Every structure is written in structure tokens, then in C-alpha cells.
N, C-alpha and C positions, 0 to 999 in steps of 0.2 A: 648666332655662332654655329657653323656647320660642325658635324660630327668629327670630321678630320681635324678641324681647328682645336676641338676639345682634346683630341689625342695628342696633338702637337704640344698643347699647354701642359698636359700631364707628363709627357716625355721631358719637357724643359725642367720640371721639378726633379725628375729622376736624374737627368744629366748634371744638374747643379749639385747633386749629392756626391760628386767626384768619382762616380763609378766610370770605368773606362772599358770594361769588358762585359759583354752582354750575351745572354742566352735567350733566345726567343722560342716560345712553344705555345700552341702548335702553329704550324706555318700556313694558316688559311689566309684569307684576304687581309685581315688585320695584321697578321704576322709579317706579311710581305710589305704592307704599308709602313710598319714600324722600322723594319730593316732599311727600307728606302730612306726614311727620314733620318735615321741615325747616320747612314752613310753620306747622304747628300748635305744635310744641314749641320751635322756635327763632326763630319770627317772621321767617324768611328768605323774601323775596319775589323776589329777583333770581335766578331759576332758569330756565335754558334747557333745553328738552326736545328730544332728538334720537332719531330712529329711522328707519333706512333702509327699513323695511317698512311702517310705519304712520304716515307723516307726512301732515299736512293743510295745511302751510305757513301755519297760523294759530296753533296752540298747540304743534305738534310739527313739527320740521323735519328734512330729511335731513342726514346727517353732513357731507357735502362741500358746504359753503355758506360763502361768504366771511365772513359776519357771525359765524360760530361762534368765531373764533379771537381769544382775548383772554388776555394774560399774567396778568390778575387773577382769572381763573376757575379753579376747582377742578373737574376732570372726573371724574365717578364712573361707572365701567363696572359695570353691574348684572348682566350676563349670567353664567350659570353655566358654559355650554359653553366649553371651552378654546379651540376653534377660532374661535368668535365673538369671544371676548375678544382673541385674537391679531390677528384681522382689524381690530377696532376700534382697538387700540393702534397698529397699523401706520398706519392712517389718521390718527390723532391726532398721532403723533410727527413726521409730515411737516410739521406746522403749529405745534406747541407743544412746550414742554419736558417731558421724561419725568416730572420731579418734580411736575408739575401733575396727574398722573393717579393716581387711587386705584381699585383693583379691589375691589369688594364681596366677591368670591369669589376665592380663590387656592389654589395648591397647598399653601402653608404652613398654611392653615387645615385642610386635610384631614389633614396630618401632626399638627397640634396636637390636633384632636379625637380622632384615633386613639390618641395617647399618653395623653390625659386619660381616655379611657373603656376602654382596653385593646383592642388589635387582635386580631381573630380571624384565623386562618390557614385556608385551604381547600386541598384537594387538586385540586378541579375545580369549574368553574363553567360552566353553560349560560347564555350571555349573550344569546341571541336565537334566533329572532325570534318575535313574537307570532303567534298563530293558526296555528302550524306544528307542533303536537303536543307542546309542552313539558309540558303538564299530564299527558298520557298517559305521557311519559317519566318525569316525577316519580313517577307512580303505580307504575311498574314498579321503578324504582331504590329507592324507599322500602321495597319488600318484601325487599330484600337485607339480611340482618342484619350484613353487613360494611361497610355504608354508612350514614352518618348524614346525613339531610336534615331540616331543620326541619319541624315538622308543618304550618306555614303556608308555602305555596309561595313567594309573593312577600314578601320582607322589606322591600323599598324602601330599603335602606341607601344604596346608591351614588346612586340618583336623588334622595335626600334627605340626602346626606352632610354638608351644612352645618348640619343640624338636630341638636343634641345629643340630642334624644329618640330620633332614629333609631338612634343608637349604643346607647342603653339598650335599646331593643326588640331590636336585633340580638343583643346579648350574651345577653339572656334566652332567645332562641330557640336559641342554641347552648350553653346552660348545661350540658345533660346529654348532650353529644356522645359521651362515653365514650372509653376508650382502645382503640387498635388498630383503630379504624374509619377508613375514608376519609371525610373531611368534605367535603360539597359544597353547592352551591346551584343552584337553577334560577330564573333571573331574566330572563325574556324582554324586559324593558324595558331591559336593560343594553347592548343592541347599540350604543347611541350614546354610551357612557361608557368608551371604551377607556382613556383617560388616567387617569380616576378609578379604574377597576378596578385598573390597574397600580400606582397610587400606594398604594392601600389594601392590596391582596392581594399585591403584589409580582409578579415575573415568573416565579416557579417555580410555575406554575399551568397545569393542563390546561383548555383553553377549548373548549367545544362550541357550535355554532350549529345549531339546527333550521331547516330551510328546506323549502319546498314550492313548487309552482307559484304564483308571486307573484300571478297574477290571481285564483286561487281564495282565496289568503290575504287579499287585499284585499276580496273579496266577503264572506268570513267576518267581517272586521273591520267592514265596513259593517253587517252584521246585528247585531254586538255593539253598535255605536254606537246603532242603533235601540233595542235592548233596554234599554240602560243610559242612554239619552238623553244621549249624549256630544256635545260640540260643539253644532252647530246642528240636531241630530236632531229636536227638537220642531218646527222649521219644516217639515221634510220630512214628518213624520207629519201635521201639520195640512193641508199642501197636497195630499199624495198619498194619504193614508189607507193602504189595503192595496195600492196599486199600487206595490210596492217596485221593480219593474223600471224604471219611469220615474223613481222617486226616485234609484235608483243611477246612472242616466244623468246626472242633474244633479249628483249628489254627487261623481262623479269629475272633473267639470269645475270645481267650485267649492271643494272641500275639498283640503287638502294631505296627506291620509293616504297617498296613493300612494307618496310618497318613503320611507315606512317599509320597503317591500319592495324597495327598490333595494339588494339584499343586498351587492353587491360594495363599495359605498362604505364600509360599516361594517366589513366583514371586512378590507378593506385598512387601515383605521385601526388595527385590532388587530395587524396585522402590523408596525406600528411599534414595538410593545412585546413581542410574543411571536413565537417562532420558528414557522415554518410547520408543523413536525412536532408542535408543541404545540397546534395548532388542528385540530379535526375538524368536518366538516359531517355532520349527520344528516339525510338526505333523507327526508322524510315518506313519500313514495310507496314507497321501498325499505323503510323501517321497517314500513310497513303490510303490504307484500307478502311480505317475508322476515324476519319479526320475530325469529326465533330467532337467525339469523346476525348481523343488525345489532346486536341487544342484546348478543351475545357480543363483537362488535367494540368496542362502547362501553365495556363493563366492562373489557376489556383495555386500551383507550386510557387510561382514568382511573387505571389502575395496580393492578387486581385480578388476582392469580394465578388460574390456571384453577380451582383447587379452592375458590376463594372467590366464584366467579360463580354466579348462578342462571340456570336456563333459563326462557325466556319464549317460549312458542309462539303466544300470542295477545295482542294489545295491547289493553288496556282503552281504550275510547273515552270519555275524560273531557273535559268542557267542549266537547262537540261544538257547532259553530256553525250548527245547522240550525233555530234557533228565532227567532221574531219576536214582538214585543209584541202582545197582543190589541188594545190601544188605547192612546191617549196617557196615560190615567190609570195603566195598568199600567206604562208606561215610567217615569213619574214615581216610582212606588213602587220599581221596581228601582234607579233612580238614588239615591233616598234611602237604601236599604239598603246599596248599594255605598259611599256616602260615610261612613255611620256605621261600617261595618266597617273601612274603610281608616284612619279617624282614631282608632280605639280603641287605646290604648297597652297595655292589659292583654292579654297574649297569650291567656289562657284565655277571656276575654270575647270577644275578637276571633274566635277560632275558633268559638265558639258562635254568634256573629252570622252568620258565613259559612255555617254549617250551616242556620241559620234562613232565611237568604237563599236557599239552594238549594231549600228547601221552598216559599218564596214564588214563585220563578221557575217552578215547575211549574204554578202557578195563573195567573200573569200572562202567560205566553208560550204560543205554539202552534207546531206544526210548520210549516216553510216550505221548499219544495224547488224553487221556480221558478228557472229559469236567468236569467242576465243577458242582455241583448240582444246580438245578433251585432255590432252597431256598437260597443258598449262593449268587448266582448272584443277586437275588432280594434285599437281605439285602445290598449288596454293591452298587447297583444302588441308593438306598435311601441315603446311607452314603455319596456318592460322588457327589450327584446331585447339591448341592449348590456351591461347589467348581468348578464344571464344568460350571455352569451358569456364574460365575464370570470370569473364564478363557476364556469362549466364548466371553464375552464383550470385554475383553482385545485384543483377537485375531481378533475380527470382523468377527467371523465365528460361525456357529451353531454346536458346538461340541456335544450338547445334541443329535441331530439327527445322526451325524456321528458315535457316540459311542453308539447309541441305549439306551440312559439313560432315556428316557421318559416312557418306558414301566413299568406298574405296575403288 
């Protein structure tokens, strides 16, 4: 059953409850899908659309508006993120009855799907952050015969946990995990899913976070966006061509990717569910400069006895972010390959597509080593400083100096 079919089934139950007027919030992709289904399949036209971020006061309105509150409306919260759902419920309950509210996604659904498809248990999980060396870490740990990691690094289970197909794919990846091995996962997109990770995997889990200078991580993320044509990348490529320095100056002002590297916000969220001693920061600059010691610390942290650890004196540089697309057509090809690989349910086919994509990227991309502008670097130092200070306190290390965040 596809995710959209699950949503249709859930809406059927809601429509059968005799509600005829609906409020949908927020109006992201799920909100638009629900509105379309209600109008197309149930001929329901009395639908109010709310979104605090994307309102136009014509078809979509902010949540706090006097005309929103009606005892005859059924309010459907479409957000996946637990914190957003809680914020919206708090706003709504101050005006309407709790029984008027339906959540499209809920903790109960995670438990239900986990029971239906069989829950996998892990010993450790690297939950973040992107562009911080997670692929290199995966490459090293995969060489240890006492550790099982799936052959495909990102499984996308938690970020797609309400999709039954995601559970099917995940179970297939861990089908041959073997006995006596530590089972783990490296999923740098999981930094924002603390609650979902704890609900599925439980709280007996060692959690790692890979971090690096957030300014450099953001710049690497920008390059990846250009290569894979993510977000509004096509607009920047059309306007600036190969003047990526100028493109980055505008990108950091207009795009919201900067928040991904506010490390402390997401590490703190995990501390609600996991003990401090069960969370370890892997600092990329240390891992690169003192590979053997840091890799031994990591293997000790995840629970390997000394005789089951491997020595690693040199870190493989996998998925290095020093490439840019040769042109817009190359970026479109990269985007198409990435989409086809991520949507492929068959694990073997997916892995072959990823290998093919790697070959394609060597043709469509070229080396790029230009630095960002001094103005951009200074803005980002100010933006990240507080987060780095708090992350330093947690790590017990002066990351401000390590990452040169003190300069004005």
C-alpha cells in the first residue's frame, strides 16, 4: 500500500464521521493532497486552508485569525514533525474543542506500522549531520566484520516512516544482518527526528552525530544543491552561471538551509530521549587529523570490545563536496538520477542505479575550489556562534577556536 493510499483510507474514516466542513493546516505537500482528495473524491468544497509560513490572505490564511474558529469544522493537522503538530494543537485548543482536531500523523501510527511489518533493533545510529563526513564514517565501519551496516547508506525509514513501503525496504536491507554482530545505521537526515527515532528504535541506542565547521558544511551543502538541482538551484544556475561565489551570497539570504547546521537545536532534542552518555559527537576535523584514535573511540562507544575493533590510519574521502555541475543540463541529469535511485524499492536495482549515478557524476561535474566571500563568511560566523558555544559545552571542547568562529 502506497503512502497516498494510506492517507485516502484515513480520510475515508474522517469523512464517514459526518463532518462536512474542513480546515487543513499547514498547506505543504500533504495539505494540498488532502484538499485535492476531499474536493475530487468527496465533492467537499467548504475547505479552509491555513499556514503560518505560506499564507496569502486570499486562499491560505494564518492560523491566528478570528474567522478560523467554528464548532462545525473538522481541523486536520497535516504536519509530520511532532513539534510542529504540538504547536498547532496548542494554538487550536485555545479556540476550539480537542475532539474537532484530527492529526494525519501520530505516534500511534508509528507503533502500528512497526508492529505490522516487524521492528528492527539497532545497537547504534549516526543520526546527523549531512555534509559532515558521515559517508566516510560509513565506509570505515562497513569494513569491520563485527559490524553490520546495510549496503545502502541511507535507508530513509524514519524520514518516511508513515509509508508502509519504507518499512518493507528497511527490513530487506537488514535481512542478512547475521548473529553476533553489532547492527547500526548511518542516516544523516535523522537529526530532526529525535522523537520518531526513539519511538521506533527505543532508547537503548547509542547515538552519534558527525559535526564540522557549520560554515564549511553549509558551503558543501550549497554545492550539492547545485549539483543535484535541489530547491531553487536552477534559478541560481540560470542567473549566475559559474559565478558560484555570487550565487552563494544570495543563496544564504534567500534559502533556509542554514538552519540545518544549527547543531545544538537538534542535539538538545535528542537529549529529551537519550542520556548524555549515550550520545557522542564525532568532530570531522578531529576525525580527519587523528583518524586512528577517533575511530577507536567510536568503536568503543558503540560497544565493541578492543579485540573486535579494526585500526584505521587513513580516512577514505567519500562523497567529497568539491564538485559543481558543468552546466544546467548536467544538473538536470544529476537530479533525475537521484530521484530514480531514491524511489526504487528493489534494493539490488537501487544499488546498481546509485553506482551508475556515480559514473554519470564524473562526467557531468567538475572540480571547484573557490572560497566563499569574506562577507558571507562573517555573516555565517555571527549566525552560528551561539549554537557552536552550546555545542562546545556539551562536547567539553572549544569548538569556537577549532572552527575560527571568534573572528569579527
